[in-house]
C-alpha positions, 0 to 999 in steps of 0.5 A: 474538451476531448484534448483535456480528456485525453490529457487527463487519461494520459496523466493517470496512466503515467501516474499508474505506471510510475508505481514500482511493481517490484515493491508492490506484491499482490498476495493471492486469495483476495476477493477482488483485484485492485487496478494499477491506478488504484495502487498508485492512488493508494501509494500517493495517499499512504506515503504522507500518512506514514511519517505522523503515524511513525513518530516515536517508532524509530528511524523512518526508512526511505520510501523505496526501502519498503516492500508492500504486500497487498490484497483486495478485500471486502468488508462484511457489508460489501465495501471494497478496501485494499489491505497493505502490509509493508516491511523493509526486509525480506527473508525467503518468503513466498511474498505472493502467498505468505504474509510477512508478520513481525511483532516489533521492528518499529517504522520498518513494519506497518499495515494499513487499509485503503478505501478506493472509493473515498481514496482514504487510508485508515487503520494505519498501524506502525509497529512498536520498538521492542 
């Protein structure tokens, strides 16, 4: 049994380390700090959810073209979630302090929320095309 536990822990650690930290940037000011494992689980849930949400929103970029800003937040009822802001281009922003905000741009820009308890993505919004 110990062997299985050690294997499971190793697999989770490897999965968490697979997250590309250069593409995931924590924005200061959140109410809590998501772990690397949570972010890895978030990415695994978010990636397959994007394609259906991005229909009719222009070309869907490759996953590695996105930069993700994130912040651990809490609802008024105390439920933790991770807010995600994703975009394809960076233009001189202080990405750890300033949220990138674009009103159109299609599938290159989207926001989402992630519940780490249920491991569920919700409120996924892909920008329209002007």
